[in-house]
C-alpha positions as CSV (number, residue, x, y, z in Angstrom):
1,X,54.8,27.1,-44.3
2,X,52.4,30.3,-44.4
3,X,55.1,32.3,-42.9
4,X,57.3,31.7,-45.9
5,X,54.5,32.6,-48.4
6,X,54.0,35.6,-46.6
7,X,57.6,36.6,-46.6
8,X,57.7,35.6,-50.3
9,X,54.8,37.9,-51.0
10,X,56.2,40.5,-48.9
11,X,59.6,40.5,-50.8
12,X,57.7,40.7,-54.0
13,X,56.0,43.8,-53.0
14,X,59.0,45.3,-51.7
15,X,60.7,44.4,-55.3
16,X,57.5,46.2,-56.9
17,X,58.1,49.4,-54.7
18,X,62.0,49.3,-55.5
19,X,60.9,48.8,-59.5
20,X,58.7,51.5,-59.1
21,X,61.4,53.8,-57.9
22,X,63.7,52.8,-60.3
23,X,61.1,53.7,-63.0
24,X,60.5,56.9,-61.6
25,X,64.6,57.6,-61.3
26,X,64.9,56.3,-65.0
27,X,61.8,58.2,-66.5
28,X,63.4,61.4,-64.8
29,X,66.5,60.9,-66.3
30,X,65.0,60.6,-69.7
31,X,63.4,63.8,-69.2
32,X,66.4,65.6,-68.4
33,X,68.3,64.1,-71.0
34,X,65.5,65.1,-73.7
35,X,64.8,61.5,-74.6
36,X,61.0,62.0,-73.7
37,X,58.7,64.6,-73.1
38,X,57.2,65.3,-69.3
39,X,53.7,64.2,-70.8
40,X,55.2,61.1,-72.4
41,X,56.8,60.1,-69.1
42,X,53.9,60.4,-67.1
43,X,51.7,58.3,-69.8
44,X,54.3,55.8,-69.3
45,X,54.3,55.7,-65.5
46,X,50.6,55.5,-65.8
47,X,51.0,52.7,-68.1
48,X,53.7,50.9,-65.7
49,X,51.5,51.3,-62.8
50,X,48.6,50.2,-64.4
51,X,50.3,46.7,-65.8
52,X,51.5,46.3,-62.1
53,X,48.5,46.3,-60.6
54,X,46.9,44.0,-63.4
55,X,50.0,41.7,-62.8
56,X,49.7,42.2,-59.0
57,X,45.8,41.3,-59.3
58,X,46.9,38.4,-61.7
59,X,49.3,36.8,-59.2
60,X,47.3,37.5,-56.1
61,X,44.4,35.5,-57.7
62,X,46.8,32.7,-58.6
63,X,48.3,32.2,-55.1
64,X,45.1,32.3,-53.7
65,X,44.2,29.4,-55.7
66,X,47.2,27.8,-55.4
67,X,46.7,28.0,-51.6
68,X,43.2,26.9,-51.6
69,X,44.6,23.7,-53.5
70,X,47.2,22.8,-51.1
71,X,45.2,23.3,-48.0
72,X,42.1,21.0,-49.6
73,X,44.8,18.5,-50.4
74,X,46.3,18.6,-47.0
75,X,42.6,18.3,-45.4
76,X,42.3,15.2,-47.7
77,X,45.7,13.7,-46.4
78,X,44.7,14.5,-42.9
79,X,41.3,12.6,-43.2
80,X,43.1,9.7,-44.8
81,X,45.6,9.6,-42.3
82,X,42.5,10.1,-39.4
83,X,40.7,7.0,-40.8
84,X,43.7,4.6,-41.4
85,X,44.5,5.7,-37.4
86,X,40.7,4.8,-36.6
87,X,40.8,1.8,-38.2
88,X,44.1,0.7,-36.5
89,X,42.6,1.8,-33.1
90,X,39.4,-0.3,-33.8
91,X,41.7,-3.4,-34.9
92,X,43.5,-3.0,-31.4
93,X,40.4,-2.6,-29.2
94,X,39.0,-5.6,-30.7
95,X,41.9,-7.5,-30.2
96,X,42.1,-6.3,-26.8
97,X,38.3,-7.2,-26.1
98,X,39.2,-10.6,-27.5
99,X,42.0,-11.2,-25.0
100,X,39.9,-10.2,-22.1
101,X,37.0,-12.5,-23.2
102,X,39.4,-15.3,-23.5
103,X,41.0,-14.5,-20.2
104,X,37.5,-14.5,-18.4
105,X,36.6,-17.9,-19.7
106,X,40.0,-19.7,-19.2
107,X,39.6,-21.8,-16.2
108,X,42.0,-20.6,-13.3
109,X,44.1,-23.2,-11.6
110,X,42.4,-22.4,-8.2
111,X,38.8,-23.2,-9.5
């Protein structure tokens, strides 16, 4: 599961890099066409980078929180399962001890 999450995050980071590259190309094209000045393009690039970093931090925090909840829930499920198995084992051991005592106290035909 963690490998899938890791691959998803890496894919997201790859998409961010591609987006950055595409944004740079688009801004360069706007400058070339005279739609924006170089200074405006730089300001837009800085804003895009700042917004992207903020989004990355937010997503990282949210993913971290969700992972913690998931692992906490998994731990609870595992503890409950172990408790049930321990109870079953104790019941089986008790039953086995009772059978052993009954077999020892039962008179044999040769006695």
